[in-house]
C-alpha positions in Angstrom: 48.6 63.6 30.8 45.2 63.1 29.4 42.8 61.2 31.6 41.5 59.1 28.7 44.5 56.7 29.2 43.6 56.1 32.8 42.0 52.8 33.7 40.9 51.1 36.9 42.1 47.8 38.5 40.6 47.0 41.9 39.5 50.6 42.2 43.1 51.8 41.7 43.9 54.1 38.8 46.7 53.1 36.4 48.0 53.7 32.9 49.7 51.3 30.5 53.4 52.1 29.7 56.0 50.4 27.6 58.3 48.8 30.1 61.4 46.7 29.9 59.5 43.5 29.3 56.6 44.8 27.3 53.5 46.7 28.4 53.2 47.3 32.2 50.7 48.9 34.5 51.8 52.1 36.3 49.7 52.8 39.4 49.1 56.2 40.8 46.4 58.7 41.7 44.4 61.4 39.9 45.5 64.8 41.3 44.4 68.4 40.7 47.1 70.8 39.4 47.9 73.6 41.9 48.3 76.2 39.2 45.6 75.6 36.6 43.2 73.3 38.4 43.2 70.6 35.7 42.8 66.9 36.7 45.7 64.7 35.8 47.2 61.3 36.5 50.3 61.2 38.8 52.3 58.0 39.1 52.9 56.7 42.6 56.7 57.4 42.5 56.0 61.1 41.9 53.5 61.1 44.8 56.1 59.4 47.1 58.9 61.9 46.3 56.6 64.9 46.5 56.8 66.1 42.9 53.1 65.4 42.0 51.7 68.9 42.4 51.4 70.2 38.8 49.9 68.7 35.6 52.9 69.7 33.4 56.4 71.2 33.5 54.9 74.4 32.0 52.5 74.8 35.0 55.3 74.2 37.4 57.5 76.8 35.7 54.7 79.4 35.7 53.9 78.7 39.4 57.5 79.5 40.5 58.3 82.3 38.1 59.7 85.6 39.3 59.0 86.7 42.8 57.2 83.4 43.6 60.4 81.5 43.2 62.0 80.1 46.4 65.4 81.5 45.3 64.1 85.0 44.5 66.5 87.6 45.8 64.4 90.8 45.2 65.2 91.3 41.5 68.8 92.3 42.0 72.0 90.4 41.1 75.6 90.9 40.2 76.7 89.8 36.7 80.0 88.0 36.0 81.4 91.3 34.6 80.7 93.2 37.8 77.6 95.1 36.7 74.5 95.1 38.9 71.4 93.7 37.1 67.9 94.8 38.2 64.8 93.0 37.0 62.1 95.3 35.7 58.5 94.2 35.6 56.9 93.5 32.2 54.4 96.3 32.6 56.9 99.0 33.7 56.7 102.1 31.4 60.5 102.4 31.1 61.0 98.8 30.1 62.5 98.3 26.6 60.2 96.6 24.1 61.5 93.3 22.8 
């Protein structure tokens, strides 16, 4: 979210959203993305549930891709047809192009 939409009310950052009864204020904090370092606004409900760590879903996906994922099992898995699937790094010389 761009910071140009963020305003201050009693030194608390907020943005204007379209709510059920018209425009409403949504309070929160300005955070720094843990992947790209960009400053962004995070609503207070995201801060309370612990999901306010990244500026976008794209940064969140990149931060937990591959071996950085909490459910990474070493690059091996068994497919539904019984074959063993092995993940090959993108820069591996024997990896197929495409």
